[in-house]
TIDRENTI-65021 format. One record per residue: residue number from 1; residue in one letter; x, y, z of N, C-alpha, C in turn. Coordinates in steps of 0.001 Angstrom, whole numbers, plus 500000, padded with zeros to 6 digits. Layout:
# TIDRENTI-65021
+-----+------+--------+--------+--------+--------+--------+--------+--------+--------+--------+
: seq : type :    nxx :    nyy :    nzz :   caxx :   cayy :   cazz :    cxx :    cyy :    czz :
+-----+------+--------+--------+--------+--------+--------+--------+--------+--------+--------+
: NUM :    a :      X :      Y :      Z :      X :      Y :      Z :      X :      Y :      Z :
...
+-----+------+--------+--------+--------+--------+--------+--------+--------+--------+--------+
//
This chain:
# TIDRENTI-65021
+-----+------+--------+--------+--------+--------+--------+--------+--------+--------+--------+
: seq : type :    nxx :    nyy :    nzz :   caxx :   cayy :   cazz :    cxx :    cyy :    czz :
+-----+------+--------+--------+--------+--------+--------+--------+--------+--------+--------+
:   1 :    f : 508165 : 495205 : 498301 : 507230 : 494386 : 499044 : 506915 : 495087 : 500354 :
:   2 :    i : 505664 : 495212 : 500662 : 505222 : 495936 : 501848 : 504580 : 494965 : 502829 :
:   3 :    d : 505119 : 494929 : 504025 : 504550 : 494145 : 505119 : 505042 : 494774 : 506419 :
:   4 :    t : 504331 : 495782 : 506877 : 504735 : 496512 : 508074 : 503521 : 497040 : 508812 :
:   5 :    k : 503590 : 497013 : 510126 : 502537 : 497641 : 510927 : 502598 : 499148 : 510760 :
:   6 :    g : 503757 : 499640 : 510376 : 503893 : 501061 : 510143 : 504921 : 501694 : 511047 :
:   7 :    a : 504974 : 502969 : 510954 : 505926 : 503748 : 511729 : 505541 : 503731 : 513209 :
:   8 :    y : 506534 : 503705 : 514068 : 506283 : 503721 : 515507 : 505737 : 505092 : 515903 :
:   9 :    p : 504624 : 505138 : 516637 : 503986 : 506410 : 516947 : 504498 : 507100 : 518209 :
:  10 :    g : 505717 : 506864 : 518592 : 506210 : 507439 : 519834 : 507106 : 508651 : 519649 :
:  11 :    r : 507299 : 509343 : 520737 : 508123 : 510552 : 520739 : 509570 : 510250 : 520343 :
:  12 :    a : 510105 : 509142 : 520845 : 511497 : 508794 : 520545 : 511717 : 508639 : 519044 :
:  13 :    a : 510749 : 508052 : 518354 : 510872 : 507881 : 516906 : 510894 : 509233 : 516203 :
:  14 :    e : 510067 : 510141 : 516670 : 510050 : 511478 : 516072 : 511347 : 512228 : 516364 :
:  15 :    e : 511862 : 512051 : 517561 : 513127 : 512705 : 517904 : 514278 : 512188 : 517050 :
:  16 :    r : 514158 : 510963 : 516584 : 515195 : 510375 : 515730 : 514939 : 510643 : 514243 :
:  17 :    g : 513930 : 511421 : 513926 : 513710 : 511835 : 512545 : 512870 : 510903 : 511691 :
:  18 :    q : 512007 : 510132 : 512328 : 511193 : 509180 : 511577 : 510343 : 509850 : 510498 :
:  19 :    s : 509653 : 510928 : 510829 : 508780 : 511568 : 509844 : 509585 : 512144 : 508687 :
:  20 :    e : 510763 : 512669 : 508978 : 511616 : 513186 : 507901 : 512078 : 512046 : 507007 :
:  21 :    a : 512389 : 510897 : 507585 : 512832 : 509742 : 506797 : 511713 : 509263 : 505872 :
:  22 :    i : 510489 : 509233 : 506374 : 509352 : 508831 : 505547 : 509149 : 509837 : 504417 :
:  23 :    a : 509174 : 511118 : 504747 : 509003 : 512159 : 503735 : 510108 : 512096 : 502688 :
:  24 :    r : 511334 : 511891 : 503122 : 512469 : 511799 : 502194 : 512288 : 510607 : 501256 :
:  25 :    n : 511844 : 509487 : 501804 : 511631 : 508298 : 500977 : 510540 : 508542 : 499934 :
:  26 :    l : 509444 : 509179 : 500355 : 508375 : 509520 : 499413 : 508911 : 510412 : 498297 :
:  27 :    y : 509692 : 511398 : 498670 : 510269 : 512328 : 497699 : 511184 : 511602 : 496719 :
:  28 :    e : 512087 : 510794 : 497249 : 513056 : 510103 : 496398 : 512370 : 509106 : 495466 :
:  29 :    m : 511431 : 508337 : 496002 : 510759 : 507349 : 495153 : 509898 : 508014 : 494088 :
:  30 :    s : 509279 : 509128 : 494408 : 508437 : 509800 : 493421 : 509259 : 510354 : 492265 :
:  31 :    d : 510541 : 510572 : 492486 : 511417 : 511151 : 491466 : 512239 : 510098 : 490712 :
:  32 :    m : 512041 : 508830 : 491018 : 512802 : 507787 : 490321 : 512341 : 507677 : 488877 :
:  33 :    k : 513286 : 507426 : 488008 : 513007 : 507387 : 486579 : 512843 : 505960 : 486057 :
:  34 :    v : 512550 : 505046 : 486949 : 512350 : 503640 : 486592 : 510959 : 503206 : 487053 :
:  35 :    p : 510423 : 502146 : 486465 : 509129 : 501646 : 486930 : 509221 : 501165 : 488375 :
:  36 :    i : 508204 : 501481 : 489156 : 508131 : 501009 : 490540 : 506834 : 500216 : 490691 :
:  37 :    i : 506982 : 498993 : 491164 : 505839 : 498118 : 491416 : 505833 : 497823 : 492910 :
:  38 :    s : 504770 : 498206 : 493583 : 504640 : 497965 : 495020 : 503627 : 496855 : 495243 :
:  39 :    i : 503968 : 495935 : 496141 : 503068 : 494824 : 496434 : 502913 : 494696 : 497943 :
:  40 :    v : 501673 : 494843 : 498413 : 501373 : 494658 : 499830 : 501157 : 493158 : 500029 :
:  41 :    i : 502045 : 492546 : 500818 : 501988 : 491092 : 500988 : 501404 : 490673 : 502337 :
:  42 :    g : 501087 : 491632 : 503173 : 500534 : 491336 : 504494 : 499835 : 492572 : 505015 :
:  43 :    e : 500443 : 493181 : 506007 : 499893 : 494407 : 506580 : 500655 : 495597 : 506014 :
:  44 :    g : 499920 : 496519 : 505439 : 500511 : 497759 : 504950 : 499958 : 498881 : 505789 :
:  45 :    g : 500657 : 499230 : 506850 : 500115 : 500182 : 507790 : 500912 : 501457 : 507927 :
:  46 :    s : 500211 : 502555 : 508037 : 500747 : 503844 : 508438 : 501821 : 504370 : 507488 :
:  47 :    g : 502642 : 505264 : 508005 : 503678 : 505901 : 507207 : 504721 : 504937 : 506693 :
:  48 :    g : 504945 : 503859 : 507423 : 505911 : 502866 : 506965 : 505508 : 502262 : 505637 :
:  49 :    a : 504236 : 501959 : 505479 : 503740 : 501404 : 504220 : 503644 : 502488 : 503154 :
:  50 :    l : 503191 : 503657 : 503548 : 503077 : 504758 : 502601 : 504427 : 505071 : 501971 :
:  51 :    a : 505468 : 505024 : 502775 : 506810 : 505331 : 502280 : 507260 : 504369 : 501192 :
:  52 :    l : 506746 : 503151 : 501209 : 507133 : 502152 : 500213 : 506083 : 501968 : 499118 :
:  53 :    g : 504955 : 502614 : 499272 : 503850 : 502408 : 498344 : 503784 : 503366 : 497177 :
:  54 :    v : 504843 : 504096 : 496921 : 504856 : 505051 : 495817 : 505193 : 504297 : 494530 :
:  55 :    g : 504223 : 503565 : 494023 : 504476 : 502761 : 492834 : 503664 : 503217 : 491648 :
:  56 :    n : 504197 : 502936 : 490462 : 503401 : 503153 : 489256 : 502209 : 502205 : 489266 :
:  57 :    q : 502446 : 501041 : 489830 : 501368 : 500092 : 490015 : 501480 : 499519 : 491418 :
:  58 :    i : 500324 : 499352 : 492058 : 500260 : 498797 : 493410 : 499349 : 497577 : 493364 :
:  59 :    f : 499849 : 496486 : 493895 : 499074 : 495254 : 493974 : 499006 : 494810 : 495423 :
:  60 :    m : 498011 : 493999 : 495725 : 497874 : 493445 : 497072 : 497566 : 491963 : 496981 :
:  61 :    l : 498153 : 491189 : 497885 : 497696 : 489817 : 498039 : 496253 : 489888 : 498524 :
:  62 :    e : 495460 : 488891 : 498189 : 494022 : 488990 : 498444 : 493643 : 489133 : 499910 :
:  63 :    n : 494488 : 488697 : 500835 : 494183 : 488825 : 502263 : 494968 : 489942 : 502946 :
:  64 :    a : 495633 : 490767 : 502167 : 496423 : 491869 : 502723 : 495516 : 493058 : 503057 :
:  65 :    v : 496051 : 493968 : 503868 : 495363 : 495222 : 504189 : 496345 : 496373 : 504008 :
:  66 :    f : 495806 : 497560 : 503702 : 496642 : 498728 : 503412 : 495895 : 499954 : 503915 :
:  67 :    s : 496512 : 500712 : 504835 : 495813 : 501833 : 505452 : 496797 : 502825 : 506061 :
:  68 :    v : 496356 : 504051 : 506220 : 497196 : 505078 : 506838 : 497229 : 504972 : 508356 :
:  69 :    i : 496297 : 504217 : 508919 : 496247 : 504025 : 510370 : 495639 : 502649 : 510642 :
:  70 :    s : 496022 : 502037 : 511726 : 495451 : 500735 : 512076 : 493984 : 500912 : 512461 :
:  71 :    p : 493176 : 499874 : 512288 : 491782 : 499963 : 512731 : 491678 : 500280 : 514228 :
:  72 :    e : 492594 : 499735 : 515032 : 492583 : 500021 : 516469 : 492856 : 501502 : 516730 :
:  73 :    g : 493814 : 502053 : 515998 : 494132 : 503472 : 516142 : 492978 : 504357 : 515712 :
:  74 :    a : 492354 : 504011 : 514601 : 491212 : 504787 : 514119 : 490055 : 504718 : 515107 :
:  75 :    a : 489794 : 503525 : 515641 : 488702 : 503367 : 516615 : 488975 : 504179 : 517874 :
:  76 :    a : 490224 : 504183 : 518306 : 490581 : 504948 : 519505 : 490374 : 506443 : 519282 :
:  77 :    i : 490656 : 506907 : 518080 : 490478 : 508329 : 517766 : 488997 : 508663 : 517568 :
:  78 :    l : 488304 : 507857 : 516768 : 486918 : 508170 : 516418 : 485926 : 507934 : 517542 :
:  79 :    w : 486083 : 506808 : 518256 : 485102 : 506432 : 519269 : 485705 : 506313 : 520662 :
:  80 :    k : 486962 : 506695 : 520799 : 487663 : 506589 : 522094 : 487588 : 505164 : 522649 :
:  81 :    d : 487593 : 504179 : 521722 : 487427 : 502784 : 522121 : 488080 : 501872 : 521083 :
:  82 :    a : 489279 : 501404 : 521371 : 490016 : 500551 : 520435 : 489307 : 499234 : 520159 :
:  83 :    s : 488387 : 498841 : 521035 : 487658 : 497592 : 520805 : 486684 : 497706 : 519624 :
:  84 :    q : 486507 : 498905 : 519111 : 485652 : 499130 : 517941 : 486439 : 498964 : 516637 :
:  85 :    a : 487565 : 498267 : 516702 : 488459 : 498115 : 515544 : 487759 : 497492 : 514339 :
:  86 :    k : 486912 : 496504 : 514568 : 486223 : 495852 : 513446 : 485338 : 496855 : 512714 :
:  87 :    k : 484607 : 497645 : 513464 : 483744 : 498683 : 512884 : 484590 : 499694 : 512106 :
:  88 :    a : 485715 : 500076 : 512683 : 486607 : 501027 : 512016 : 487154 : 500439 : 510720 :
:  89 :    a : 487596 : 499188 : 510765 : 488164 : 498543 : 509574 : 487150 : 498507 : 508436 :
:  90 :    e : 485905 : 498200 : 508769 : 484860 : 498157 : 507744 : 484628 : 499531 : 507130 :
:  91 :    s : 484609 : 500562 : 507946 : 484366 : 501907 : 507416 : 485581 : 502461 : 506675 :
:  92 :    m : 486772 : 502008 : 507043 : 487998 : 502487 : 506403 : 488230 : 501858 : 505029 :
:  93 :    r : 487634 : 500690 : 504786 : 487772 : 499987 : 503503 : 489246 : 499736 : 503174 :
:  94 :    i : 489861 : 498868 : 503938 : 491303 : 498634 : 503852 : 491685 : 497302 : 503207 :
:  95 :    t : 490705 : 496538 : 502753 : 491013 : 495231 : 502175 : 491434 : 495361 : 500712 :
:  96 :    a : 492004 : 494292 : 500192 : 492430 : 494281 : 498789 : 491247 : 494561 : 497863 :
:  97 :    g : 490112 : 493939 : 498150 : 488929 : 494161 : 497322 : 488426 : 495592 : 497379 :
:  98 :    d : 488395 : 496147 : 498580 : 487952 : 497539 : 498751 : 488844 : 498503 : 497976 :
:  99 :    l : 490141 : 498349 : 498140 : 491075 : 499302 : 497539 : 491150 : 499162 : 496026 :
: 100 :    y : 490915 : 497970 : 495524 : 490833 : 497790 : 494073 : 489569 : 498474 : 493551 :
: 101 :    e : 488465 : 498284 : 494247 : 487201 : 498920 : 493856 : 487321 : 500444 : 493872 :
: 102 :    l : 488063 : 500971 : 494829 : 488270 : 502420 : 494931 : 489339 : 502931 : 493962 :
: 103 :    q : 489920 : 502043 : 493191 : 490954 : 502349 : 492197 : 492233 : 502904 : 492821 :
: 104 :    i : 492499 : 502492 : 494044 : 493754 : 502857 : 494692 : 494833 : 501852 : 494313 :
: 105 :    t : 494435 : 500594 : 494191 : 495377 : 499568 : 493750 : 495031 : 499134 : 492333 :
: 106 :    d : 495990 : 498471 : 491714 : 495836 : 498074 : 490319 : 495448 : 496617 : 490140 :
: 107 :    g : 495457 : 495867 : 491214 : 495078 : 494475 : 491088 : 495232 : 493718 : 492388 :
: 108 :    i : 494619 : 492546 : 492394 : 494669 : 491653 : 493550 : 495367 : 490374 : 493110 :
: 109 :    i : 496375 : 489980 : 493845 : 497100 : 488751 : 493547 : 496465 : 487632 : 494359 :
: 110 :    p : 495955 : 486601 : 493681 : 495329 : 485506 : 494422 : 496331 : 484791 : 495319 :
: 111 :    e : 495848 : 484367 : 496472 : 496699 : 483606 : 497391 : 496443 : 482117 : 497203 :
: 112 :    v : 497463 : 481341 : 497482 : 497324 : 479889 : 497384 : 496327 : 479421 : 498438 :
: 113 :    k : 495778 : 478237 : 498240 : 494779 : 477696 : 499162 : 495316 : 477694 : 500591 :
: 114 :    g : 494546 : 478279 : 501492 : 494938 : 478336 : 502890 : 495749 : 479563 : 503259 :
: 115 :    g : 496113 : 480382 : 502292 : 496875 : 481596 : 502573 : 498301 : 481514 : 502054 :
: 116 :    a : 498879 : 482660 : 501798 : 500208 : 482759 : 501187 : 501274 : 481997 : 501959 :
: 117 :    h : 501157 : 481943 : 503257 : 502168 : 481293 : 504095 : 502177 : 479772 : 503953 :
: 118 :    r : 501140 : 479195 : 503361 : 501032 : 477735 : 503248 : 501977 : 477146 : 502198 :
: 119 :    d : 502251 : 477910 : 501140 : 503124 : 477425 : 500066 : 503857 : 478624 : 499475 :
: 120 :    l : 504988 : 478939 : 500064 : 505728 : 480139 : 499669 : 506214 : 480079 : 498229 :
: 121 :    v : 506602 : 478898 : 497764 : 507088 : 478770 : 496387 : 505960 : 479050 : 495398 :
: 122 :    a : 504809 : 478432 : 495598 : 503672 : 478668 : 494708 : 503223 : 480124 : 494773 :
: 123 :    q : 503251 : 480710 : 495974 : 502848 : 482109 : 496107 : 503838 : 483024 : 495405 :
: 124 :    a : 505119 : 482716 : 495517 : 506144 : 483509 : 494831 : 505953 : 483443 : 493318 :
: 125 :    e : 505569 : 482290 : 492813 : 505315 : 482154 : 491373 : 504139 : 483027 : 490949 :
: 126 :    e : 503113 : 483084 : 491771 : 501945 : 483924 : 491476 : 502337 : 485406 : 491478 :
: 127 :    i : 503129 : 485803 : 492450 : 503608 : 487188 : 492519 : 504488 : 487498 : 491314 :
: 128 :    n : 505344 : 486554 : 490939 : 506235 : 486747 : 489794 : 505449 : 487002 : 488510 :
: 129 :    k : 504335 : 486310 : 488324 : 503499 : 486525 : 487138 : 503023 : 487974 : 487085 :
: 130 :    t : 502588 : 488478 : 488225 : 502089 : 489853 : 488291 : 503203 : 490854 : 488015 :
: 131 :    i : 504362 : 490645 : 488624 : 505489 : 491558 : 488414 : 505911 : 491559 : 486951 :
: 132 :    t : 506020 : 490383 : 486355 : 506454 : 490275 : 484962 : 505498 : 491001 : 484028 :
: 133 :    k : 504203 : 490766 : 484208 : 503197 : 491415 : 483364 : 503218 : 492930 : 483560 :
: 134 :    s : 503293 : 493361 : 484799 : 503302 : 494786 : 485114 : 504546 : 495471 : 484559 :
: 135 :    l : 505683 : 494862 : 484779 : 506939 : 495443 : 484297 : 506940 : 495544 : 482779 :
: 136 :    h : 506435 : 494530 : 482118 : 506359 : 494554 : 480658 : 505529 : 495756 : 480188 :
: 137 :    a : 504398 : 496002 : 480829 : 503541 : 497134 : 480457 : 504216 : 498471 : 480754 :
: 138 :    l : 504881 : 498567 : 481894 : 505499 : 499835 : 482295 : 506734 : 500182 : 481472 :
: 139 :    m : 507383 : 499197 : 480904 : 508590 : 499458 : 480110 : 508277 : 500247 : 478833 :
: 140 :    a : 507012 : 500338 : 478467 : 506613 : 501097 : 477288 : 506626 : 502604 : 477545 :
: 141 :    f : 506721 : 503012 : 478813 : 506684 : 504428 : 479169 : 508087 : 505030 : 479206 :
: 142 :    s : 508179 : 506306 : 478863 : 509444 : 507037 : 479011 : 509649 : 507360 : 480493 :
: 143 :    e : 510846 : 507809 : 480840 : 511133 : 508196 : 482226 : 510165 : 509277 : 482691 :
: 144 :    e : 509945 : 510268 : 481844 : 509053 : 511368 : 482200 : 507621 : 510874 : 482377 :
: 145 :    q : 507185 : 509970 : 481509 : 505833 : 509431 : 481615 : 505654 : 508620 : 482899 :
: 146 :    l : 506677 : 507868 : 483282 : 506605 : 507089 : 484521 : 506424 : 508008 : 485723 :
: 147 :    m : 507222 : 509079 : 485770 : 507137 : 510008 : 486899 : 505785 : 510728 : 486910 :
: 148 :    e : 505304 : 511138 : 485747 : 504017 : 511827 : 485657 : 502868 : 510891 : 486041 :
: 149 :    q : 502944 : 509652 : 485592 : 501899 : 508676 : 485916 : 501831 : 508435 : 487418 :
: 150 :    r : 502989 : 508320 : 488065 : 503029 : 508136 : 489530 : 502416 : 509345 : 490227 :
: 151 :    y : 502783 : 510536 : 489767 : 502260 : 511772 : 490355 : 500730 : 511812 : 490243 :
: 152 :    e : 500219 : 511544 : 489061 : 498772 : 511580 : 488842 : 498059 : 510517 : 489668 :
: 153 :    k : 498669 : 509355 : 489778 : 498078 : 508261 : 490556 : 497874 : 508686 : 492009 :
: 154 :    f : 498885 : 509286 : 492608 : 498795 : 509643 : 494023 : 498029 : 510928 : 494261 :
: 155 :    k : 497965 : 511781 : 493267 : 497188 : 513004 : 493401 : 495698 : 512692 : 493539 :
: 156 :    k : 495242 : 511631 : 492897 : 493806 : 511324 : 492929 : 493389 : 510482 : 494130 :
: 157 :    i : 494335 : 509915 : 494862 : 493975 : 509112 : 496032 : 493344 : 510020 : 497086 :
: 158 :    g : 492209 : 509610 : 497572 : 491521 : 510386 : 498599 : 490516 : 511371 : 498044 :
: 159 :    v : 490415 : 511464 : 496721 : 489441 : 512353 : 496103 : 488251 : 511502 : 495669 :
: 160 :    y : 487112 : 511711 : 496327 : 485922 : 510919 : 496035 : 484717 : 511833 : 495925 :
: 161 :    e : 483779 : 511398 : 495132 : 482515 : 512107 : 495011 : 481421 : 511210 : 495556 :
: 162 :    t : 480481 : 511789 : 496249 : 479338 : 511017 : 496727 : 478126 : 511383 : 495892 :
: 163 :    l : 477252 : 510430 : 495726 : 476042 : 510668 : 494929 : 474878 : 511004 : 495817 :
+-----+------+--------+--------+--------+--------+--------+--------+--------+--------+--------+
//
């Protein structure tokens, strides 16, 4: 389950080996011989989310977001103005619908009326349906196929053609 603003962008975090920890996690998860299902349940931001998002299948709650950088961070870099976050978010396409359309995620889990936080039990049941269905499908793959499928999935992320 992914719900993190992401890795802390400060010098102290780097001095403590944050980037190595993220890289190590990516390496270890990519080499696991079991099905991995990642679900973004809120904010999936930066390296913290990336480190947990190495799944054979990735799902998002319908109001979740998933990105390598926050909209505020992107706006500060692109336009030197963090107040342009809304514009950045739209261009980054970080919503569940956007990422499903881009084939980065495998599905959108509907949220209960009013948002996932309104009825945690009902929302957990909805998530459980997705996990059960996904796990059932993934159990048909061999260990080697699972690892290869994960590799191919992440190799194609970020590769787009324009018309």
